[in-house]
Each structure stands twice: as structure tokens, then as C-alpha cells.
All heavy atoms as a GROMACS GRO file, in nm:
protein
  591
    1THR      N    1   5.601   9.682  13.276
    1THR     CA    2   5.625   9.615  13.149
    1THR      C    3   5.742   9.683  13.078
    1THR      O    4   5.741   9.804  13.062
    1THR     CB    5   5.501   9.625  13.058
    1THR    OG1    6   5.389   9.575  13.129
    1THR    CG2    7   5.520   9.546  12.932
    2PRO      N    8   5.840   9.606  13.034
    2PRO     CA    9   5.949   9.668  12.958
    2PRO      C   10   5.898   9.722  12.825
    2PRO      O   11   5.800   9.674  12.772
    2PRO     CB   12   6.048   9.554  12.937
    2PRO     CG   13   5.974   9.430  12.966
    2PRO     CD   14   5.857   9.464  13.051
    3TYR      N   15   5.963   9.822  12.775
    3TYR     CA   16   5.922   9.875  12.646
    3TYR      C   17   6.042   9.927  12.570
    3TYR      O   18   6.146   9.952  12.627
    3TYR     CB   19   5.817   9.985  12.662
    3TYR     CG   20   5.867  10.108  12.733
    3TYR    CD1   21   5.921  10.214  12.662
    3TYR    CD2   22   5.860  10.117  12.871
    3TYR    CE1   23   5.969  10.327  12.728
    3TYR    CE2   24   5.907  10.228  12.937
    3TYR     CZ   25   5.960  10.333  12.866
    3TYR     OH   26   6.008  10.444  12.929
    4GLU      N   27   6.022   9.938  12.439
    4GLU     CA   28   6.122   9.998  12.352
    4GLU      C   29   6.052  10.110  12.278
    4GLU      O   30   5.931  10.109  12.262
    4GLU     CB   31   6.174   9.895  12.252
    4GLU     CG   32   6.248   9.781  12.319
    4GLU     CD   33   6.291   9.676  12.218
    4GLU    OE1   34   6.287   9.702  12.098
    4GLU    OE2   35   6.328   9.568  12.263
    5VAL      N   36   6.127  10.207  12.235
    5VAL     CA   37   6.067  10.319  12.164
    5VAL      C   38   6.105  10.311  12.017
    5VAL      O   39   6.222  10.301  11.982
    5VAL     CB   40   6.113  10.455  12.223
    5VAL    CG1   41   6.055  10.570  12.143
    5VAL    CG2   42   6.072  10.464  12.368
    6TYR      N   43   6.006  10.311  11.930
    6TYR     CA   44   6.024  10.313  11.786
    6TYR      C   45   5.960  10.441  11.734
    6TYR      O   46   5.840  10.457  11.745
    6TYR     CB   47   5.958  10.193  11.718
    6TYR     CG   48   6.029  10.064  11.746
    6TYR    CD1   49   5.986   9.978  11.846
    6TYR    CD2   50   6.142  10.029  11.674
    6TYR    CE1   51   6.051   9.860  11.872
    6TYR    CE2   52   6.208   9.910  11.699
    6TYR     CZ   53   6.162   9.827  11.798
    6TYR     OH   54   6.228   9.710  11.824
    7HIS      N   55   6.042  10.530  11.681
    7HIS     CA   56   5.991  10.656  11.626
    7HIS      C   57   5.900  10.727  11.726
    7HIS      O   58   5.791  10.770  11.693
    7HIS     CB   59   5.918  10.631  11.495
    7HIS     CG   60   6.005  10.565  11.393
    7HIS    ND1   61   6.094  10.635  11.316
    7HIS    CD2   62   6.019  10.435  11.358
    7HIS    CE1   63   6.158  10.550  11.236
    7HIS    NE2   64   6.115  10.430  11.260
    8SER      N   65   5.942  10.735  11.852
    8SER     CA   66   5.870  10.803  11.959
    8SER      C   67   5.736  10.740  11.994
    8SER      O   68   5.650  10.805  12.049
    8SER     CB   69   5.850  10.951  11.926
    8SER     OG   70   5.974  11.012  11.902
    9VAL      N   71   5.716  10.615  11.961
    9VAL     CA   72   5.592  10.545  11.995
    9VAL      C   73   5.630  10.423  12.078
    9VAL      O   74   5.717  10.347  12.040
    9VAL     CB   75   5.516  10.501  11.868
    9VAL    CG1   76   5.390  10.426  11.904
    9VAL    CG2   77   5.485  10.621  11.782
   10GLU      N   78   5.563  10.405  12.193
   10GLU     CA   79   5.595  10.293  12.280
   10GLU      C   80   5.544  10.162  12.222
   10GLU      O   81   5.434  10.152  12.172
   10GLU     CB   82   5.532  10.311  12.418
   10GLU     CG   83   5.603  10.414  12.501
   10GLU     CD   84   5.548  10.422  12.642
   10GLU    OE1   85   5.454  10.347  12.674
   10GLU    OE2   86   5.600  10.503  12.718
   11LEU      N   87   5.627  10.061  12.227
   11LEU     CA   88   5.592   9.926  12.189
   11LEU      C   89   5.607   9.842  12.316
   11LEU      O   90   5.717   9.822  12.364
   11LEU     CB   91   5.686   9.875  12.080
   11LEU     CG   92   5.683   9.726  12.049
   11LEU    CD1   93   5.545   9.688  11.995
   11LEU    CD2   94   5.789   9.693  11.947
   12HIS      N   95   5.498   9.799  12.372
   12HIS     CA   96   5.502   9.721  12.495
   12HIS      C   97   5.526   9.575  12.462
   12HIS      O   98   5.452   9.515  12.386
   12HIS     CB   99   5.371   9.736  12.572
   12HIS     CG  100   5.349   9.875  12.617
   12HIS    ND1  101   5.400   9.925  12.734
   12HIS    CD2  102   5.286   9.979  12.559
   12HIS    CE1  103   5.366  10.051  12.746
   12HIS    NE2  104   5.297  10.086  12.641
   13LEU      N  105   5.630   9.518  12.521
   13LEU     CA  106   5.665   9.380  12.494
   13LEU      C  107   5.598   9.288  12.595
   13LEU      O  108   5.610   9.308  12.715
   13LEU     CB  109   5.816   9.363  12.499
   13LEU     CG  110   5.894   9.446  12.397
   13LEU    CD1  111   6.042   9.428  12.420
   13LEU    CD2  112   5.855   9.407  12.257
   14ILE      N  113   5.528   9.188  12.544
   14ILE     CA  114   5.462   9.092  12.632
   14ILE      C  115   5.557   8.976  12.660
   14ILE      O  116   5.575   8.933  12.770
   14ILE     CB  117   5.333   9.039  12.565
   14ILE    CG1  118   5.239   9.156  12.533
   14ILE    CG2  119   5.264   8.937  12.654
   14ILE    CD1  120   5.212   9.250  12.646
   15ASP      N  121   5.620   8.923  12.557
   15ASP     CA  122   5.725   8.823  12.569
   15ASP      C  123   5.807   8.831  12.441
   15ASP      O  124   5.792   8.924  12.364
   15ASP     CB  125   5.668   8.682  12.594
   15ASP     CG  126   5.573   8.636  12.486
   15ASP    OD1  127   5.598   8.666  12.366
   15ASP    OD2  128   5.475   8.569  12.517
   16ASN      N  129   5.891   8.736  12.415
   16ASN     CA  130   5.979   8.742  12.298
   16ASN      C  131   5.906   8.733  12.166
   16ASN      O  132   5.957   8.774  12.064
   16ASN     CB  133   6.085   8.632  12.306
   16ASN     CG  134   6.182   8.657  12.418
   16ASN    OD1  135   6.196   8.770  12.464
   16ASN    ND2  136   6.249   8.553  12.462
   17SER      N  137   5.787   8.672  12.164
   17SER     CA  138   5.722   8.647  12.037
   17SER      C  139   5.594   8.728  12.015
   17SER      O  140   5.539   8.728  11.907
   17SER     CB  141   5.687   8.499  12.026
   17SER     OG  142   5.595   8.464  12.128
   18ARG      N  143   5.545   8.798  12.117
   18ARG     CA  144   5.418   8.866  12.103
   18ARG      C  145   5.430   9.009  12.156
   18ARG      O  146   5.481   9.032  12.263
   18ARG     CB  147   5.312   8.790  12.184
   18ARG     CG  148   5.174   8.838  12.155
   18ARG     CD  149   5.076   8.753  12.227
   18ARG     NE  150   4.977   8.845  12.281
   18ARG     CZ  151   4.872   8.810  12.348
   18ARG    NH1  152   4.852   8.684  12.374
   18ARG    NH2  153   4.787   8.898  12.391
   19ALA      N  154   5.379   9.104  12.080
   19ALA     CA  155   5.387   9.244  12.121
   19ALA      C  156   5.251   9.309  12.109
   19ALA      O  157   5.170   9.272  12.025
   19ALA     CB  158   5.487   9.320  12.034
   20LYS      N  159   5.225   9.407  12.194
   20LYS     CA  160   5.105   9.488  12.184
   20LYS      C  161   5.148   9.624  12.135
   20LYS      O  162   5.242   9.683  12.186
   20LYS     CB  163   5.036   9.502  12.320
   20LYS     CG  164   4.962   9.380  12.364
   20LYS     CD  165   4.880   9.411  12.486
   20LYS     CE  166   4.800   9.291  12.529
   20LYS     NZ  167   4.720   9.319  12.648
   21TYR      N  168   5.077   9.674  12.035
   21TYR     CA  169   5.111   9.802  11.977
   21TYR      C  170   5.005   9.904  12.014
   21TYR      O  171   4.886   9.873  12.016
   21TYR     CB  172   5.119   9.790  11.824
   21TYR     CG  173   5.222   9.690  11.777
   21TYR    CD1  174   5.188   9.558  11.754
   21TYR    CD2  175   5.353   9.728  11.756
   21TYR    CE1  176   5.282   9.466  11.711
   21TYR    CE2  177   5.448   9.638  11.712
   21TYR     CZ  178   5.412   9.507  11.689
   21TYR     OH  179   5.505   9.417  11.646
   22SER      N  180   5.046  10.026  12.040
   22SER     CA  181   4.951  10.131  12.075
   22SER      C  182   4.870  10.172  11.953
   22SER      O  183   4.912  10.152  11.838
   22SER     CB  184   5.025  10.252  12.131
   22SER     OG  185   5.099  10.316  12.027
   23LEU      N  186   4.755  10.232  11.977
   23LEU     CA  187   4.673  10.285  11.869
   23LEU      C  188   4.752  10.387  11.789
   23LEU      O  189   4.747  10.388  11.666
   23LEU     CB  190   4.545  10.348  11.925
   23LEU     CG  191   4.455  10.419  11.825
   23LEU    CD1  192   4.406  10.324  11.716
   23LEU    CD2  193   4.338  10.485  11.896
   24THR      N  194   4.827  10.471  11.855
   24THR     CA  195   4.908  10.574  11.788
   24THR      C  196   5.007  10.511  11.692
   24THR      O  197   5.024  10.556  11.578
   24THR     CB  198   4.982  10.659  11.892
   24THR    OG1  199   4.888  10.716  11.983
   24THR    CG2  200   5.062  10.769  11.826
   25PHE      N  201   5.071  10.403  11.736
   25PHE     CA  202   5.167  10.333  11.652
   25PHE      C  203   5.100  10.276  11.528
   25PHE      O  204   5.147  10.292  11.416
   25PHE     CB  205   5.236  10.222  11.733
   25PHE     CG  206   5.339  10.146  11.655
   25PHE    CD1  207   5.469  10.193  11.645
   25PHE    CD2  208   5.306  10.027  11.592
   25PHE    CE1  209   5.565  10.122  11.574
   25PHE    CE2  210   5.402   9.956  11.520
   25PHE     CZ  211   5.531  10.004  11.511
   26LYS      N  212   4.987  10.205  11.548
   26LYS     CA  213   4.915  10.146  11.437
   26LYS      C  214   4.871  10.252  11.337
   26LYS      O  215   4.885  10.234  11.215
   26LYS     CB  216   4.793  10.069  11.487
   26LYS     CG  217   4.827   9.947  11.569
   26LYS     CD  218   4.699   9.887  11.625
   26LYS     CE  219   4.725   9.783  11.731
   26LYS     NZ  220   4.600   9.736  11.791
   27LEU      N  221   4.818  10.363  11.388
   27LEU     CA  222   4.773  10.471  11.299
   27LEU      C  223   4.889  10.531  11.221
   27LEU      O  224   4.874  10.568  11.105
   27LEU     CB  225   4.701  10.580  11.378
   27LEU     CG  226   4.560  10.544  11.424
   27LEU    CD1  227   4.506  10.652  11.517
   27LEU    CD2  228   4.466  10.524  11.305
   28LYS      N  229   5.003  10.540  11.284
   28LYS     CA  230   5.121  10.594  11.216
   28LYS      C  231   5.160  10.506  11.098
   28LYS      O  232   5.188  10.554  10.988
   28LYS     CB  233   5.237  10.606  11.316
   28LYS     CG  234   5.357  10.678  11.264
   28LYS     CD  235   5.455  10.703  11.377
   28LYS     CE  236   5.560  10.802  11.334
   28LYS     NZ  237   5.640  10.849  11.445
   29VAL      N  238   5.159  10.375  11.119
   29VAL     CA  239   5.195  10.281  11.014
   29VAL      C  240   5.090  10.280  10.903
   29VAL      O  241   5.122  10.287  10.784
   29VAL     CB  242   5.215  10.138  11.072
   29VAL    CG1  243   5.242  10.038  10.961
   29VAL    CG2  244   5.328  10.138  11.174
   30VAL      N  245   4.962  10.276  10.941
   30VAL     CA  246   4.853  10.276  10.842
   30VAL      C  247   4.855  10.405  10.761
   30VAL      O  248   4.841  10.403  10.638
   30VAL     CB  249   4.716  10.256  10.911
   30VAL    CG1  250   4.601  10.282  10.815
   30VAL    CG2  251   4.706  10.115  10.969
   31THR      N  252   4.874  10.517  10.827
   31THR     CA  253   4.878  10.646  10.758
   31THR      C  254   4.994  10.650  10.659
   31THR      O  255   4.979  10.700  10.547
   31THR     CB  256   4.890  10.761  10.860
   31THR    OG1  257   4.776  10.757  10.946
   31THR    CG2  258   4.894  10.896  10.791
   32ALA      N  259   5.108  10.598  10.699
   32ALA     CA  260   5.224  10.593  10.609
   32ALA      C  261   5.189  10.512  10.484
   32ALA      O  262   5.222  10.552  10.371
   32ALA     CB  263   5.344  10.534  10.681
   33TYR      N  264   5.120  10.400  10.502
   33TYR     CA  265   5.081  10.319  10.387
   33TYR      C  266   4.983  10.395  10.298
   33TYR      O  267   4.999  10.399  10.176
   33TYR     CB  268   5.017  10.188  10.433
   33TYR     CG  269   4.965  10.107  10.318
   33TYR    CD1  270   5.051  10.030  10.241
   33TYR    CD2  271   4.830  10.110  10.283
   33TYR    CE1  272   5.005   9.958  10.132
   33TYR    CE2  273   4.783  10.038  10.174
   33TYR     CZ  274   4.870   9.963  10.100
   33TYR     OH  275   4.825   9.893   9.991
   34LEU      N  276   4.883  10.455  10.357
   34LEU     CA  277   4.781  10.528  10.280
   34LEU      C  278   4.840  10.650  10.209
   34LEU      O  279   4.787  10.694  10.107
   34LEU     CB  280   4.665  10.569  10.371
   34LEU     CG  281   4.586  10.452  10.430
   34LEU    CD1  282   4.481  10.503  10.528
   34LEU    CD2  283   4.520  10.367  10.321
   35ASN      N  284   4.951  10.702  10.261
   35ASN     CA  285   5.020  10.814  10.197
   35ASN      C  286   5.127  10.766  10.098
   35ASN      O  287   5.212  10.843  10.056
   35ASN     CB  288   5.086  10.903  10.302
   35ASN     CG  289   4.984  10.984  10.379
   35ASN    OD1  290   4.876  11.013  10.330
   35ASN    ND2  291   5.018  11.021  10.501
   36SER      N  292   5.123  10.637  10.064
   36SER     CA  293   5.214  10.577   9.967
   36SER      C  294   5.361  10.590  10.006
   36SER      O  295   5.447  10.608   9.921
   36SER     CB  296   5.191  10.637   9.828
   36SER     OG  297   5.058  10.618   9.787
   37GLU      N  298   5.389  10.580  10.136
   37GLU     CA  299   5.527  10.589  10.183
   37GLU      C  300   5.600  10.456  10.179
   37GLU      O  301   5.718  10.448  10.210
   37GLU     CB  302   5.528  10.646  10.326
   37GLU     CG  303   5.479  10.790  10.331
   37GLU     CD  304   5.474  10.845  10.472
   37GLU    OE1  305   5.547  10.794  10.560
   37GLU    OE2  306   5.395  10.938  10.495
   38GLY      N  307   5.530  10.350  10.142
   38GLY     CA  308   5.592  10.220  10.130
   38GLY      C  309   5.489  10.109  10.127
   38GLY      O  310   5.370  10.133  10.146
   39GLY      N  311   5.537   9.987  10.104
   39GLY     CA  312   5.452   9.869  10.104
   39GLY      C  313   5.449   9.807  10.242
   39GLY      O  314   5.513   9.856  10.336
   40TYR      N  315   5.378   9.695  10.253
   40TYR     CA  316   5.364   9.628  10.383
   40TYR      C  317   5.498   9.591  10.443
   40TYR      O  318   5.524   9.618  10.561
   40TYR     CB  319   5.279   9.501  10.370
   40TYR     CG  320   5.152   9.516  10.292
   40TYR    CD1  321   5.122   9.430  10.188
   40TYR    CD2  322   5.060   9.615  10.324
   40TYR    CE1  323   5.003   9.442  10.117
   40TYR    CE2  324   4.942   9.629  10.253
   40TYR     CZ  325   4.914   9.543  10.149
   40TYR     OH  326   4.798   9.556  10.079
   41ARG      N  327   5.583   9.530  10.362
   41ARG     CA  328   5.712   9.483  10.413
   41ARG      C  329   5.803   9.597  10.455
   41ARG      O  330   5.864   9.595  10.561
   41ARG     CB  331   5.784   9.398  10.308
   41ARG     CG  332   5.728   9.261  10.294
   41ARG     CD  333   5.815   9.174  10.204
   41ARG     NE  334   5.747   9.049  10.180
   41ARG     CZ  335   5.734   8.993  10.062
   41ARG    NH1  336   5.786   9.049   9.956
   41ARG    NH2  337   5.671   8.879  10.049
   42SER      N  338   5.813   9.697  10.368
   42SER     CA  339   5.905   9.807  10.399
   42SER      C  340   5.858   9.885  10.521
   42SER      O  341   5.940   9.928  10.602
   42SER     CB  342   5.923   9.899  10.278
   42SER     OG  343   5.803   9.966  10.246
   43LEU      N  344   5.727   9.902  10.537
   43LEU     CA  345   5.676   9.975  10.653
   43LEU      C  346   5.691   9.892  10.781
   43LEU      O  347   5.722   9.948  10.887
   43LEU     CB  348   5.531  10.017  10.632
   43LEU     CG  349   5.513  10.123  10.525
   43LEU    CD1  350   5.365  10.149  10.498
   43LEU    CD2  351   5.583  10.253  10.562
   44ALA      N  352   5.672   9.762  10.771
   44ALA     CA  353   5.693   9.676  10.889
   44ALA      C  354   5.838   9.688  10.936
   44ALA      O  355   5.865   9.703  11.056
   44ALA     CB  356   5.660   9.531  10.856
   45LYS      N  357   5.930   9.685  10.841
   45LYS     CA  358   6.071   9.697  10.875
   45LYS      C  359   6.104   9.837  10.929
   45LYS      O  360   6.172   9.851  11.030
   45LYS     CB  361   6.155   9.667  10.750
   45LYS     CG  362   6.302   9.664  10.777
   45LYS     CD  363   6.380   9.621  10.654
   45LYS     CE  364   6.528   9.619  10.684
   45LYS     NZ  365   6.606   9.574  10.569
   46LYS      N  366   6.054   9.940  10.860
   46LYS     CA  367   6.083  10.078  10.900
   46LYS      C  368   6.036  10.108  11.042
   46LYS      O  369   6.106  10.172  11.120
   46LYS     CB  370   6.014  10.174  10.802
   46LYS     CG  371   6.030  10.320  10.838
   46LYS     CD  372   5.961  10.409  10.737
   46LYS     CE  373   5.972  10.556  10.776
   46LYS     NZ  374   5.908  10.643  10.677
   47TYR      N  375   5.916  10.061  11.078
   47TYR     CA  376   5.858  10.094  11.208
   47TYR      C  377   5.879   9.987  11.314
   47TYR      O  378   5.842  10.006  11.428
   47TYR     CB  379   5.709  10.124  11.192
   47TYR     CG  380   5.685  10.256  11.122
   47TYR    CD1  381   5.651  10.259  10.988
   47TYR    CD2  382   5.698  10.376  11.190
   47TYR    CE1  383   5.629  10.379  10.922
   47TYR    CE2  384   5.676  10.497  11.125
   47TYR     CZ  385   5.642  10.498  10.992
   47TYR     OH  386   5.621  10.618  10.928
   48GLY      N  387   5.937   9.874  11.275
   48GLY     CA  388   5.963   9.769  11.374
   48GLY      C  389   5.841   9.688  11.411
   48GLY      O  390   5.835   9.633  11.520
   49ALA      N  391   5.744   9.678  11.320
   49ALA     CA  392   5.628   9.592  11.343
   49ALA      C  393   5.670   9.447  11.325
   49ALA      O  394   5.773   9.418  11.264
   49ALA     CB  395   5.515   9.628  11.247
   50LYS      N  396   5.589   9.356  11.375
   50LYS     CA  397   5.621   9.213  11.372
   50LYS      C  398   5.656   9.166  11.231
   50LYS      O  399   5.760   9.106  11.210
   50LYS     CB  400   5.503   9.134  11.426
   50LYS     CG  401   5.519   8.986  11.427
   50LYS     CD  402   5.393   8.921  11.479
   50LYS     CE  403   5.391   8.774  11.441
   50LYS     NZ  404   5.262   8.714  11.466
   51ASP      N  405   5.568   9.189  11.134
   51ASP     CA  406   5.592   9.149  10.996
   51ASP      C  407   5.490   9.216  10.904
   51ASP      O  408   5.402   9.289  10.950
   51ASP     CB  409   5.592   8.997  10.980
   51ASP     CG  410   5.462   8.932  11.028
   51ASP    OD1  411   5.355   8.994  11.017
   51ASP    OD2  412   5.469   8.819  11.076
   52ALA      N  413   5.504   9.190  10.775
   52ALA     CA  414   5.417   9.252  10.676
   52ALA      C  415   5.271   9.212  10.694
   52ALA      O  416   5.181   9.294  10.672
   52ALA     CB  417   5.463   9.216  10.535
   53SER      N  418   5.245   9.088  10.737
   53SER     CA  419   5.106   9.045  10.755
   53SER      C  420   5.038   9.124  10.866
   53SER      O  421   4.917   9.150  10.860
   53SER     CB  422   5.099   8.895  10.782
   53SER     OG  423   5.162   8.862  10.903
   54GLN      N  424   5.113   9.164  10.967
   54GLN     CA  425   5.058   9.246  11.075
   54GLN      C  426   5.016   9.382  11.021
   54GLN      O  427   4.908   9.432  11.052
   54GLN     CB  428   5.160   9.263  11.187
   54GLN     CG  429   5.110   9.343  11.305
   54GLN     CD  430   5.003   9.267  11.381
   54GLN    OE1  431   5.032   9.163  11.441
   54GLN    NE2  432   4.882   9.314  11.381
   55VAL      N  433   5.100   9.442  10.940
   55VAL     CA  434   5.070   9.573  10.879
   55VAL      C  435   4.948   9.561  10.788
   55VAL      O  436   4.858   9.645  10.793
   55VAL     CB  437   5.193   9.627  10.802
   55VAL    CG1  438   5.157   9.752  10.724
   55VAL    CG2  439   5.307   9.654  10.898
   56LEU      N  440   4.942   9.456  10.708
   56LEU     CA  441   4.828   9.434  10.619
   56LEU      C  442   4.700   9.420  10.699
   56LEU      O  443   4.596   9.477  10.662
   56LEU     CB  444   4.851   9.309  10.533
   56LEU     CG  445   4.737   9.269  10.440
   56LEU    CD1  446   4.704   9.381  10.342
   56LEU    CD2  447   4.772   9.142  10.366
   57LEU      N  448   4.705   9.349  10.809
   57LEU     CA  449   4.587   9.334  10.896
   57LEU      C  450   4.540   9.470  10.945
   57LEU      O  451   4.420   9.501  10.938
   57LEU     CB  452   4.620   9.243  11.014
   57LEU     CG  453   4.510   9.229  11.119
   57LEU    CD1  454   4.389   9.158  11.060
   57LEU    CD2  455   4.561   9.155  11.240
   58TRP      N  456   4.631   9.553  10.995
   58TRP     CA  457   4.592   9.686  11.044
   58TRP      C  458   4.529   9.769  10.934
   58TRP      O  459   4.431   9.839  10.957
   58TRP     CB  460   4.713   9.760  11.099
   58TRP     CG  461   4.774   9.699  11.222
   58TRP    CD1  462   4.713   9.616  11.312
   58TRP    CD2  463   4.907   9.717  11.270
   58TRP    NE1  464   4.801   9.581  11.412
   58TRP    CE2  465   4.920   9.642  11.389
   58TRP    CE3  466   5.016   9.789  11.223
   58TRP    CZ2  467   5.038   9.638  11.461
   58TRP    CZ3  468   5.134   9.784  11.295
   58TRP    CH2  469   5.145   9.709  11.413
   59ILE      N  470   4.585   9.762  10.814
   59ILE     CA  471   4.532   9.840  10.702
   59ILE      C  472   4.390   9.794  10.668
   59ILE      O  473   4.299   9.877  10.652
   59ILE     CB  474   4.625   9.829  10.579
   59ILE    CG1  475   4.757   9.901  10.608
   59ILE    CG2  476   4.559   9.886  10.454
   59ILE    CD1  477   4.870   9.864  10.514
   60ASN      N  478   4.371   9.664  10.659
   60ASN     CA  479   4.238   9.611  10.626
   60ASN      C  480   4.135   9.644  10.734
   60ASN      O  481   4.021   9.679  10.703
   60ASN     CB  482   4.244   9.460  10.601
   60ASN     CG  483   4.314   9.428  10.471
   60ASN    OD1  484   4.319   9.510  10.380
   60ASN    ND2  485   4.371   9.309  10.462
   61VAL      N  486   4.175   9.631  10.860
   61VAL     CA  487   4.085   9.665  10.971
   61VAL      C  488   4.050   9.813  10.966
   61VAL      O  489   3.934   9.851  10.982
   61VAL     CB  490   4.148   9.625  11.106
   61VAL    CG1  491   4.072   9.687  11.223
   61VAL    CG2  492   4.155   9.475  11.120
   62PHE      N  493   4.150   9.898  10.942
   62PHE     CA  494   4.126  10.042  10.935
   62PHE      C  495   4.030  10.076  10.821
   62PHE      O  496   3.939  10.156  10.838
   62PHE     CB  497   4.258  10.117  10.916
   62PHE     CG  498   4.240  10.266  10.910
   62PHE    CD1  499   4.225  10.340  11.027
   62PHE    CD2  500   4.236  10.332  10.789
   62PHE    CE1  501   4.207  10.477  11.022
   62PHE    CE2  502   4.218  10.469  10.782
   62PHE     CZ  503   4.204  10.542  10.900
   63LYS      N  504   4.049  10.014  10.705
   63LYS     CA  505   3.961  10.042  10.591
   63LYS      C  506   3.818  10.001  10.618
   63LYS      O  507   3.725  10.066  10.573
   63LYS     CB  508   4.013   9.970  10.466
   63LYS     CG  509   4.137  10.034  10.406
   63LYS     CD  510   4.184   9.959  10.283
   63LYS     CE  511   4.301  10.027  10.216
   63LYS     NZ  512   4.350   9.952  10.099
   64GLU      N  513   3.799   9.892  10.691
   64GLU     CA  514   3.664   9.844  10.718
   64GLU      C  515   3.597   9.910  10.839
   64GLU      O  516   3.478   9.942  10.835
   64GLU     CB  517   3.664   9.693  10.739
   64GLU     CG  518   3.525   9.635  10.749
   64GLU     CD  519   3.521   9.485  10.739
   64GLU    OE1  520   3.623   9.424  10.704
   64GLU    OE2  521   3.413   9.429  10.766
   65PHE      N  522   3.675   9.935  10.946
   65PHE     CA  523   3.616   9.983  11.071
   65PHE      C  524   3.666  10.118  11.118
   65PHE      O  525   3.622  10.168  11.221
   65PHE     CB  526   3.640   9.881  11.182
   65PHE     CG  527   3.584   9.744  11.152
   65PHE    CD1  528   3.668   9.640  11.118
   65PHE    CD2  529   3.447   9.720  11.155
   65PHE    CE1  530   3.619   9.515  11.090
   65PHE    CE2  531   3.397   9.596  11.127
   65PHE     CZ  532   3.483   9.491  11.094
   66GLY      N  533   3.765  10.174  11.048
   66GLY     CA  534   3.821  10.302  11.091
   66GLY      C  535   3.910  10.288  11.212
   66GLY      O  536   3.949  10.177  11.251
   67LYS      N  537   3.939  10.400  11.272
   67LYS     CA  538   4.029  10.406  11.388
   67LYS      C  539   3.982  10.315  11.502
   67LYS      O  540   4.064  10.249  11.567
   67LYS     CB  541   4.038  10.552  11.436
   67LYS     CG  542   4.132  10.573  11.551
   67LYS     CD  543   4.147  10.719  11.581
   67LYS     CE  544   4.046  10.763  11.683
   67LYS     NZ  545   4.071  10.898  11.736
   68ASP      N  546   3.852  10.308  11.526
   68ASP     CA  547   3.800  10.226  11.636
   68ASP      C  548   3.834  10.079  11.620
   68ASP      O  549   3.851  10.008  11.719
   68ASP     CB  550   3.649  10.243  11.647
   68ASP     CG  551   3.609  10.382  11.695
   68ASP    OD1  552   3.696  10.452  11.753
   68ASP    OD2  553   3.493  10.420  11.674
   69GLY      N  554   3.847  10.032  11.497
   69GLY     CA  555   3.882   9.893  11.473
   69GLY      C  556   4.022   9.857  11.518
   69GLY      O  557   4.052   9.741  11.543
   70LEU      N  558   4.108   9.958  11.528
   70LEU     CA  559   4.248   9.933  11.568
   70LEU      C  560   4.268   9.937  11.720
   70LEU      O  561   4.376   9.904  11.767
   70LEU     CB  562   4.339  10.038  11.503
   70LEU     CG  563   4.347  10.033  11.351
   70LEU    CD1  564   4.433  10.149  11.301
   70LEU    CD2  565   4.402   9.901  11.304
   71CYS      N  566   4.166   9.974  11.794
   71CYS     CA  567   4.177   9.980  11.940
   71CYS      C  568   4.181   9.839  11.998
   71CYS      O  569   4.108   9.750  11.952
   71CYS     CB  570   4.059  10.054  12.001
   71CYS     SG  571   4.057  10.228  11.962
   72ARG      N  572   4.266   9.819  12.097
   72ARG     CA  573   4.270   9.690  12.166
   72ARG      C  574   4.140   9.669  12.239
   72ARG      O  575   4.084   9.762  12.295
   72ARG     CB  576   4.384   9.688  12.267
   72ARG     CG  577   4.516   9.666  12.202
   72ARG     CD  578   4.622   9.646  12.308
   72ARG     NE  579   4.726   9.743  12.281
   72ARG     CZ  580   4.786   9.817  12.371
   72ARG    NH1  581   4.757   9.804  12.496
   72ARG    NH2  582   4.879   9.902  12.336
   73LYS      N  583   4.096   9.546  12.242
   73LYS     CA  584   3.969   9.516  12.309
   73LYS      C  585   3.991   9.464  12.448
   73LYS      O  586   4.088   9.414  12.484
   73LYS     CB  587   3.892   9.416  12.226
   73LYS     CG  588   3.862   9.476  12.089
   73LYS     CD  589   3.763   9.394  12.015
   73LYS     CE  590   3.710   9.463  11.894
   73LYS     NZ  591   3.793   9.513  11.795
   0.00000   0.00000   0.00000
């Protein structure tokens, strides 16, 4: 699988429109938000996530289920 590196975290590309993110990547983005390092949009842009709604989803899942909620099933 081709991949690109964003801030030393692998982002595995499935096709042009869909990406799978590692648990480490998701935790990095969620932690940045919880540490008040930026909002959804700015963090999505900074880390190369799909969009702000993706970041918001990770944050909400983390708040409700913790780290285990962010693991791919």
C-alpha cells in the first residue's frame, strides 16, 4: 500500500478519496485538540486529515470510548 508521512506518522492511502489513519495519528490529533493547540479545521489542515468533521468525529469518539474507540475494527 502506498503511504505518505505526516509528522512522522504513516497515512495509508486506500484510494484518492478514502484514507485509513493509524491509532497513533488519531491520538496525536485528538491530544493536540485537548491541549488547546487548535480547532477542528486548523488541526485537520496541520496534520493532513481529511477535514474538520473527521477530527471532530475522532474527538467525540475519544471522549466517549477512550483510546479503544479510535482503533480500526
